[in-house]
C-alpha positions in Angstrom: 17.1 172.1 50.6 16.9 172.9 54.4 14.2 175.5 53.8 12.1 172.9 51.9 12.4 170.4 54.8 11.4 173.1 57.2 8.3 174.0 55.1 7.4 170.3 54.7 7.7 169.9 58.5 5.5 172.9 59.1 2.8 171.6 56.7 2.9 168.2 58.3 2.5 169.7 61.7 -0.5 171.7 60.4 -2.1 168.5 59.0 -1.5 166.6 62.3 -3.1 169.5 64.2 -6.1 169.4 61.8 -6.5 165.6 62.3 -6.2 166.0 66.1 -8.9 168.7 66.0 -11.2 166.3 64.0 -10.5 163.5 66.5 -11.4 165.8 69.4 -14.6 166.9 67.6 -15.6 163.2 67.1 -15.0 162.6 70.9 -17.1 165.7 71.7 -20.0 164.7 69.5 -20.1 161.1 70.8 -19.9 162.3 74.4 -23.0 164.5 73.6 -24.8 161.3 72.5 -24.0 159.6 75.9 -20.6 158.1 75.4 -17.8 158.8 78.0 -14.6 159.2 75.9 -11.3 160.9 76.4 -9.0 161.8 73.5 -5.7 160.0 74.0 -3.8 163.2 73.2 -2.2 162.3 69.9 0.3 160.0 71.5 1.5 157.0 69.5 -1.2 154.7 70.8 -3.0 152.4 68.5 -6.2 154.2 69.1 -7.3 157.8 69.3 -9.9 157.7 72.1 -10.7 155.5 75.0 -13.5 155.4 77.6 -17.0 153.9 77.7 -19.8 153.4 75.2 -23.3 154.5 75.8 -23.9 151.2 77.5 -21.0 151.8 79.9 -18.7 149.2 78.2 -15.0 149.9 78.1 -13.9 150.8 74.6 -11.1 152.2 72.4 -11.6 153.9 69.1 -9.1 154.1 66.2 -10.2 156.9 63.8 -9.4 157.5 60.2 -10.4 160.5 58.1 -10.6 160.0 54.4 -11.0 162.9 51.9 -12.4 160.5 49.3 -15.3 158.0 49.5 -14.7 154.3 49.0 -17.2 151.5 49.7 -14.4 149.5 51.2 -12.7 151.0 54.1 -9.0 150.3 54.5 -7.7 149.0 57.9 -4.0 148.3 58.3 -3.4 144.8 59.6 -0.7 146.1 61.9 -3.3 148.4 63.6 -5.9 145.7 63.7 -3.4 143.3 65.4 -2.5 145.8 68.0 -6.2 146.6 68.8 -7.4 143.0 68.9 -4.6 142.1 71.4 -6.2 144.4 74.0 -8.1 142.8 76.9 -11.3 141.0 76.0 -13.3 143.3 78.2 -12.4 146.3 75.9 -14.6 146.9 72.8 -12.4 147.7 69.8 -14.0 150.2 67.4 -12.6 151.3 64.0 -14.3 154.6 63.0 -13.9 155.9 59.5 -15.1 159.3 58.6 -15.3 160.2 54.9 -17.2 162.7 52.7 -20.4 160.6 52.9 -20.7 159.5 56.5 -19.0 158.1 59.6 -18.9 154.4 59.9 -18.4 152.4 63.1 -16.9 148.9 62.8 -17.0 146.9 66.0 -13.9 144.8 65.4 -14.7 142.2 68.0 -17.8 141.2 66.0 -16.1 141.0 62.5 -14.2 138.0 61.2 -11.3 139.4 59.2 -9.4 136.8 57.3 -8.5 138.0 53.9 -5.3 140.1 54.0 -4.4 142.1 50.9 -1.1 143.8 50.0 -1.7 147.3 48.8 0.7 150.1 47.9 -0.1 152.9 50.3 1.7 156.1 51.3 4.5 155.4 53.8 2.8 157.7 56.3 -0.6 159.4 56.2 0.7 162.9 55.8 2.6 164.5 52.9 4.3 161.4 51.8 4.7 160.6 48.1 6.7 157.4 48.8 4.6 154.3 48.8 5.2 150.9 50.4 3.3 147.7 50.3 1.1 147.3 53.4 -0.9 144.4 54.6 -4.5 145.6 54.9 -8.1 144.5 55.4 -10.8 146.0 53.2 -13.9 146.4 55.2 -17.1 146.8 53.2 -19.2 149.5 54.7 -22.1 147.0 55.1 -20.0 145.5 58.0 -20.3 148.7 59.9 -22.7 148.5 62.9 -23.6 152.2 62.8 -23.6 154.8 60.0 -24.1 158.4 60.8 -24.7 160.4 57.6 -25.0 163.7 59.5 -21.4 163.3 60.8 -19.2 163.4 57.7 -16.0 165.1 56.7 -17.9 167.8 54.7 -19.8 168.8 57.9 -16.8 168.6 60.2 -14.5 170.9 58.2 
């Protein structure tokens, strides 16, 4: 039993490191395009990067990496609420990277009203337990920018 827990912990740490690597890679690629971002270091912030857009506007970016493609992108209401409470001078961006593309949702410009309750994994990594979470489903048409060259298949 203890050995199983140690193995699961090691696997989870490997997954977290892989996600952190992907987050850093996104920051690097966006900085090459003229952004000025810093990775927040995997701390328990409600965003994964902060800095400035190409137009020198303050911003934060919450990133999600999905191994499957869905037209509707899931955003936890809890995360949205934390982001939207940040100062008005900070642009809040939700970035979803899946096997098809990377989608940028400028949350300040999207009116989210319909909350759904969906059974989701309790945590992102290695969790078979599900709990009901309040989420928004964002149609990819709501994204302001889609980069098909930057997708999960190209990043890993």
